[in-house]
C-alpha positions as CSV (number, residue, x, y, z in Angstrom):
1,M,0.0,0.0,0.0
2,K,1.4,3.4,-1.0
3,K,2.1,5.8,1.9
4,K,0.1,9.0,1.8
5,Y,2.2,12.2,1.8
6,N,1.7,14.1,5.0
7,P,3.6,17.5,5.0
8,E,3.1,17.8,8.8
9,K,5.2,14.6,9.4
10,E,7.8,14.9,6.6
11,K,11.2,16.5,7.5
12,L,12.7,18.5,4.7
13,D,16.5,19.1,4.4
14,A,17.7,22.7,4.0
15,Y,17.7,22.4,0.2
16,E,14.1,21.1,0.1
17,Q,13.0,23.7,2.6
18,G,14.4,26.4,0.5
19,I,12.4,25.2,-2.5
20,E,9.2,25.0,-0.4
21,D,9.8,28.5,1.0
22,S,10.3,30.0,-2.4
23,I,6.9,28.8,-3.7
24,T,4.2,31.4,-3.3
25,D,0.5,31.0,-3.3
26,E,0.3,32.9,-6.6
27,M,2.6,30.3,-8.2
28,V,0.4,27.4,-7.0
29,K,-2.9,29.1,-7.9
30,R,-1.9,30.3,-11.3
31,P,-3.4,28.1,-14.1
32,L,-0.9,26.6,-16.4
33,D,-1.0,27.7,-20.0
34,P,-2.0,24.6,-22.1
35,K,0.8,25.3,-24.6
36,R,3.4,25.6,-21.8
37,G,2.0,22.4,-20.2
38,A,2.5,20.5,-23.5
39,E,6.1,21.8,-23.7
40,L,6.8,20.7,-20.2
41,R,5.3,17.2,-20.7
42,A,7.4,16.8,-23.9
43,A,10.5,17.9,-22.2
44,A,9.9,15.4,-19.3
45,E,9.3,12.6,-21.8
46,N,12.5,13.4,-23.6
47,T,14.7,13.7,-20.6
48,L,13.3,12.1,-17.5
49,L,11.9,8.8,-18.9
50,K,14.7,6.2,-19.2
51,N,13.8,3.4,-21.5
52,A,17.3,1.9,-22.2
53,R,19.7,0.0,-20.0
54,A,23.5,-0.1,-20.1
55,N,26.0,-2.1,-18.2
56,I,29.5,-0.8,-18.3
57,R,32.9,-1.6,-16.7
58,I,34.6,1.4,-15.2
59,N,37.9,2.0,-13.5
60,E,37.6,1.6,-9.7
61,G,39.2,4.9,-9.0
62,D,36.8,6.7,-11.4
63,M,33.9,4.9,-9.8
64,L,35.0,6.0,-6.3
65,E,35.3,9.6,-7.5
66,L,31.9,9.5,-9.1
67,R,30.4,8.2,-5.9
68,R,32.2,10.9,-3.9
69,L,31.0,13.7,-6.3
70,A,27.4,12.3,-6.2
71,E,27.4,12.2,-2.4
72,Q,28.8,15.7,-2.3
73,S,26.0,16.9,-4.7
74,G,23.3,15.0,-2.8
75,I,22.3,12.8,-5.7
76,P,22.5,9.1,-6.4
77,Y,25.7,8.2,-8.4
78,Q,23.7,6.6,-11.2
79,T,21.8,9.9,-11.6
80,L,25.2,11.7,-11.8
81,I,26.5,9.3,-14.5
82,T,23.3,9.6,-16.5
83,H,23.5,13.4,-16.3
84,V,27.1,13.6,-17.4
85,L,26.4,11.2,-20.3
86,H,23.4,13.3,-21.3
87,L,25.5,16.5,-21.3
88,Y,28.1,14.8,-23.4
89,V,25.8,13.4,-26.1
90,T,23.9,16.7,-26.3
91,N,27.2,18.6,-26.7
92,Q,26.7,20.6,-23.5
93,L,29.6,19.1,-21.5
94,V,32.2,21.8,-20.9
95,N,35.8,21.2,-19.9
96,I,36.5,23.9,-17.3
97,Q,40.3,23.8,-17.7
98,E,39.9,24.5,-21.4
99,V,37.6,27.4,-20.8
100,K,40.1,28.8,-18.2
101,K,42.9,28.5,-20.8
102,M,40.8,30.3,-23.3
103,A,39.9,33.1,-20.8
104,D,43.6,33.4,-19.8
105,A,44.5,33.7,-23.5
106,G,42.0,36.5,-23.9
107,I,39.7,34.7,-26.3
108,F,36.6,36.0,-24.7
109,D,37.9,39.6,-24.5
110,R,38.5,39.6,-28.3
111,R,34.9,38.5,-28.9
112,K,33.6,41.5,-26.9
113,T,35.7,44.0,-28.8
114,G,35.1,42.4,-32.1
115,T,38.8,42.1,-33.0
């Protein structure tokens, strides 16, 4: 039997409490535009639903680091791995060291000035 959610008994961590505190009555009462609702449903179907399975072998040191980073972020390590893979395949993964090198070389400054 599914437990019924009781906000009086549930204890929220600081992050969750921050989210709850940021929600106003106007946000909850405002009706959702049907077009926006369809966009949100499509986005959820494309990103949240997992319909494929993969088993991989990974270096033990890398796995320990993934678990450490996931714990530090407060998410399950499988979620972290899935997120990183998603960023990679959608060409959104950024190498911070390379960006820093570009910034140090003045690449971004040149774009601003148009030279």
